[in-house]
C-alpha positions in Angstrom: -92.6 -90.2 57.2 -95.3 -89.0 54.8 -97.9 -89.5 57.6 -95.8 -87.3 59.9 -95.5 -84.6 57.3 -99.2 -84.5 56.7 -99.8 -84.5 60.4 -97.5 -81.5 60.8 -99.2 -79.6 58.0 -102.6 -80.2 59.6 -101.3 -78.8 62.9 -99.9 -75.7 61.2 -103.2 -75.1 59.3 -105.2 -75.5 62.6 -103.0 -72.9 64.3 -103.3 -70.5 61.3 -107.2 -70.7 61.2 -107.3 -70.3 65.0 -105.2 -67.1 64.7 -107.4 -65.8 61.8 -110.6 -66.4 63.8 -109.1 -64.7 66.8 -108.1 -61.7 64.6 -111.6 -61.5 63.1 -113.2 -61.7 66.6 -110.8 -59.0 67.7 -111.9 -56.8 64.8 -115.5 -57.4 65.7 -114.8 -56.3 69.2 -113.2 -53.0 68.0 -116.2 -52.1 65.7 -118.9 -50.1 67.3 -122.6 -50.8 66.7 -124.5 -47.9 65.2 -127.8 -47.0 63.6 -128.2 -44.6 60.6 -130.8 -42.5 58.9 -130.8 -40.8 55.6 -130.2 -37.1 55.8 -133.7 -36.6 54.1 -135.3 -38.1 57.3 -133.5 -35.6 59.6 -133.4 -32.2 57.9 -136.1 -29.6 58.1 -136.9 -26.2 56.7 -137.3 -23.7 59.6 -140.7 -22.1 59.9 -140.4 -18.5 61.0 -143.5 -16.7 62.3 -144.4 -13.0 62.7 -147.6 -11.1 63.5 -149.3 -9.4 60.5 -152.4 -7.6 59.5 -154.5 -7.5 56.3 -154.7 -4.0 55.0 -157.0 -2.7 52.2 -155.5 -0.4 49.6 -158.8 1.5 49.4 -160.3 2.7 52.6 -162.1 6.0 51.9 -164.1 8.2 54.2 -166.5 9.8 51.7 -167.4 13.4 52.7 -169.9 16.0 51.6 -168.6 18.6 49.1 -171.5 21.0 49.7 -173.6 22.2 52.6 -177.1 20.6 52.5 -179.6 18.4 54.3 -179.5 14.6 53.9 -182.5 13.7 51.8 -182.2 9.9 51.4 -179.8 7.1 52.2 -179.7 4.0 50.0 -177.2 1.8 51.8 -176.7 0.2 55.2 -173.5 -0.9 57.0 -172.2 -4.1 55.4 -173.8 -3.6 52.0 -171.7 -4.4 49.0 -171.8 -1.7 46.4 -170.5 -1.3 42.8 -168.5 1.6 41.4 -170.7 4.6 40.6 -173.6 3.2 42.6 -175.8 5.8 44.3 -175.2 5.8 48.1 -177.2 8.8 49.3 -178.7 12.0 48.1 -178.7 15.6 49.6 -181.4 18.3 49.4 -180.6 20.2 46.2 -183.4 22.7 45.8 -181.3 25.7 46.7 -178.6 24.8 44.1 -181.2 24.2 41.4 -182.9 27.5 42.2 -179.5 29.2 42.0 -178.9 27.7 38.6 -182.3 29.0 37.4 -181.5 32.4 38.6 -178.2 32.5 36.8 -179.8 31.2 33.6 -182.4 34.1 33.8 -179.6 36.6 34.3 -177.8 35.2 31.3 -180.9 35.6 29.1 -181.1 39.3 30.1 -177.5 39.8 29.2 -177.9 38.0 25.9 -180.8 40.3 25.0 -178.7 43.4 25.9 -175.8 42.1 23.9 -178.0 41.4 20.9 -179.1 45.1 21.0 -175.5 46.2 21.5 -174.4 44.2 18.5 -177.1 45.9 16.4 -176.0 49.3 17.6 -172.3 48.5 16.9 -173.0 47.3 13.3 -175.1 50.4 12.7 -172.3 52.5 14.1 -169.8 51.0 11.7 -172.0 52.0 8.7 -172.6 55.5 10.0 -168.9 56.2 10.9 -168.1 55.9 7.2 -170.4 58.8 6.4 -169.1 60.6 9.5 -172.7 60.6 10.9 -171.4 59.5 14.3 -168.2 60.4 16.1 -165.3 58.0 16.6 -165.8 58.1 20.4 -169.4 57.0 20.0 -168.3 54.1 17.8 -165.7 53.0 20.4 -168.3 53.2 23.1 -170.6 50.7 21.2 -167.7 48.3 20.8 -166.8 48.5 24.5 -170.5 47.7 25.4 -170.4 44.6 23.2 -167.2 43.4 24.8 -168.4 44.1 28.3 -171.7 42.2 27.8 -169.8 39.3 26.2 -167.5 39.0 29.3 -170.5 39.1 31.6 -172.2 36.3 29.7 -168.9 34.2 30.0 -168.8 34.8 33.7 -172.4 33.6 34.0 -171.5 30.5 32.0 -168.8 29.7 34.5 -171.3 30.2 37.4 -173.7 27.8 35.6 -171.0 25.2 35.3 -170.2 25.6 39.0 -173.9 25.4 39.8 -174.3 22.2 37.8 -171.3 20.7 39.6 -172.8 21.5 43.0 -176.1 19.9 41.8 -174.1 16.7 40.9 -172.6 16.7 44.3 -176.0 16.2 45.8 -175.7 12.6 44.6 -173.0 10.7 46.6 -171.8 7.8 44.5 -169.3 5.0 45.2 -165.8 5.8 43.7 -165.0 2.1 43.6 -166.6 -1.3 44.3 -166.5 -2.3 48.0 -168.4 -2.6 51.3 -170.0 0.1 53.5 -168.0 -0.1 56.7 -169.5 3.0 58.5 -172.5 5.2 58.1 -172.0 8.5 59.9 -175.2 10.5 59.1 -179.0 10.1 59.2 -181.9 11.4 57.1 -182.8 15.0 57.9 -179.4 16.0 59.2 -177.7 19.1 58.0 -174.2 18.4 56.9 -171.6 21.0 56.2 -169.0 20.9 53.5 -166.3 18.3 54.2 -168.5 16.5 56.7 -167.9 12.7 56.7 -170.8 10.7 55.4 -169.9 7.0 54.9 -166.8 4.9 55.0 -166.2 2.6 52.0 -163.6 -0.2 51.9 -162.4 -2.3 49.1 -162.5 -6.0 50.0 -160.8 -7.2 46.8 -157.6 -5.0 46.7 -156.0 -6.4 49.8 -152.4 -6.9 51.1 -150.7 -8.3 54.2 -148.3 -6.1 56.1 -145.7 -7.7 58.3 -142.5 -6.5 60.1 -139.5 -8.7 59.4 -136.2 -8.5 61.2 -133.5 -6.8 59.2 -131.2 -9.9 59.5 -133.7 -11.9 57.5 -134.5 -9.4 54.8 -131.3 -9.9 52.8 -131.7 -13.7 52.9 -135.5 -14.0 52.6 -135.3 -17.2 50.5 -138.4 -19.3 51.2 -140.3 -22.3 49.9 -143.6 -21.3 51.3 -145.2 -18.1 52.5 -148.7 -18.2 54.2 -151.0 -15.9 56.2 -152.6 -17.9 59.0 -156.0 -16.6 60.2 -158.5 -18.6 62.2 -156.7 -21.9 61.5 -156.8 -21.2 57.7 -153.8 -20.6 55.5 -153.7 -18.1 52.7 -150.7 -18.4 50.2 -148.8 -15.2 49.8 -146.0 -13.7 47.6 -143.8 -10.7 48.3 -144.8 -7.5 46.5 -142.5 -5.0 48.1 -140.0 -4.5 50.9 -140.3 -1.0 52.3 -136.8 0.6 52.2 -137.1 2.0 55.7 -135.8 0.5 59.0 -137.5 0.9 62.3 -134.6 2.0 64.4 -135.7 0.7 67.8 -136.8 -2.8 66.8 -134.6 -3.2 63.7 -137.5 -4.3 61.6 -138.5 -3.6 58.0 -142.1 -3.6 56.7 -142.9 -6.1 53.9 -146.0 -5.9 51.8 -147.4 -9.3 50.7 -150.0 -10.1 48.1 -152.5 -12.9 48.2 -152.0 -15.5 45.6 -155.5 -16.9 45.4 -158.1 -16.7 48.2 -158.0 -13.6 50.4 -158.6 -13.1 54.1 -160.9 -10.4 55.6 -159.8 -6.7 55.7 -158.1 -5.7 59.0 -157.7 -9.3 60.1 -154.8 -10.0 62.5 -152.9 -13.2 62.1 -149.5 -14.7 61.6 -147.3 -14.9 58.6 -145.4 -18.2 58.4 -142.2 -18.2 56.3 -140.8 -21.6 55.5 -137.1 -20.9 54.7 -135.5 -22.7 51.8 -132.3 -23.6 53.7 -132.0 -27.1 55.1 -131.2 -27.4 58.8 -130.2 -30.5 60.8 -131.4 -30.6 64.5 -128.9 -29.8 67.2 -129.2 -33.2 68.9 -127.5 -34.9 66.0 -124.4 -32.7 66.2 -121.1 -33.8 67.9 -117.9 -31.9 68.5 -114.4 -33.3 67.6 -111.2 -31.3 67.8 -113.0 -28.0 68.4 -115.2 -28.6 65.3 -118.9 -29.3 65.3 -120.5 -31.6 62.7 -122.0 -35.0 62.1 -120.8 -38.6 61.6 -121.5 -40.1 58.2 -121.4 -43.8 57.4 -118.6 -44.5 55.0 -118.7 -47.8 53.1 -115.6 -49.2 51.5 -116.3 -51.6 48.6 -115.2 -55.2 49.0 -111.8 -56.2 47.7 -110.3 -59.6 46.8 -110.4 -61.8 49.8 -112.1 -59.2 52.0 -115.7 -58.2 52.7 -116.8 -54.5 52.5 -116.0 -52.5 55.6 -118.0 -49.7 57.3 -116.3 -46.8 59.0 -117.5 -43.5 60.6 -116.4 -40.3 58.8 -116.6 -37.0 60.7 -118.1 -34.2 58.6 -117.5 -30.7 60.1 -120.3 -28.1 59.4 -119.2 -24.5 58.9 -120.5 -22.0 61.5 -122.2 -24.8 63.4 -122.7 -24.3 67.2 -123.3 -26.9 69.8 -126.9 -26.8 71.0 -128.3 -25.1 67.9 -129.6 -26.4 64.6 -127.2 -25.9 61.7 -127.5 -25.3 58.0 -126.3 -28.3 56.1 -125.6 -28.8 52.4 -125.2 -32.5 51.6 -127.0 -34.9 49.3 -130.2 -36.1 50.9 -129.2 -39.7 50.5 -126.2 -39.3 52.8 -126.4 -41.7 55.8 -126.0 -40.0 59.1 -125.0 -42.1 62.2 -127.5 -41.7 65.0 -127.0 -44.0 67.9 -123.4 -44.7 68.9 -122.2 -41.4 67.5 -120.9 -40.0 70.8 -118.3 -42.8 71.1 -117.0 -42.5 67.6 -113.8 -41.0 66.2 -113.0 -40.2 62.6 -112.3 -43.5 60.7 -113.7 -45.7 63.5 -114.9 -49.2 62.4 -118.6 -49.7 62.8 -121.3 -52.2 62.1 -125.1 -51.6 61.6 -127.9 -52.4 63.9 -131.4 -52.4 62.4 -133.9 -50.2 64.2 -137.3 -48.9 63.3 -137.0 -45.3 61.8 -139.2 -42.5 62.8 -140.2 -39.5 60.6 -138.7 -36.2 61.6 -141.0 -33.3 62.4 -140.8 -29.8 61.2 -139.4 -27.3 63.7 -141.3 -24.0 64.1 -139.3 -21.0 65.4 -140.4 -17.4 66.0 -138.7 -14.6 64.0 -135.6 -13.5 65.8 
């Protein structure tokens, strides 16, 4: 009887284990094989691009302030010059002769005033004894005043003459490079005639037109001016508060951080946005919502191993076919292969595959 009892228990245990194995196999059949990658491997920072130009803050066309003949030119196109360096000189003989003439006239007037002063002082003594009339005394005083005013007028003319003489020497108002030379030796130049163009190669900025939609959210991790396959780091100096009506752009002025490009250089400004985007090919749609599937791991409990499921994570404002901004921890595990057959809470198991590094996506400014 004991043997029959033991035999019956063995049969029931065999049936129980068979059913358990069948259930496990059935669960394995329901689980979907998937591969995962960390979010850090998938996200990218969009790289926006826009045409830009290097502009110099000092671009001066130096002109003649007097009418004269070009006497000597000390610079050539492309020469680097320092502030107050002599660039060219004009014929100044006429202005120097004019100064000498004025000085001679002043000496004559000074001699006349000296005699008038003597007569005025003598008249003051004689009027006390009533040896001269009051009218004669006033006439002497008027003569002194008139001669003094004439001398002051000549002093002003002398100052003007000296200023004209100084204008015969054309000097650099700032350090820079000679970009143009518009005159030659022996030419007669009139007042306000252009002589040379001087540009500052140190005080430079980059001007770029940025769409208005990006101005309010111009949050970036990197900003570079690309010219002849070289990158020059930039920083924003000012956003011009004026919108171009037709193109809906705003001008932005950018300063070079370290090394500078050449004046008037045309290139591209690359703006690497700070926001993290996930490529469109990893997005799926469930119940009219677009998002991604994350691997959800439940810890092991008593008598059971840990289980893996797929969790659908909807992304706000995400659109099918377009990369979307995502704000999740970079260690989050995103389901890659097998995602199209998943539903929220679906049991999954992992397949090992060789991962590939994601590439940065470049987009034009829109």
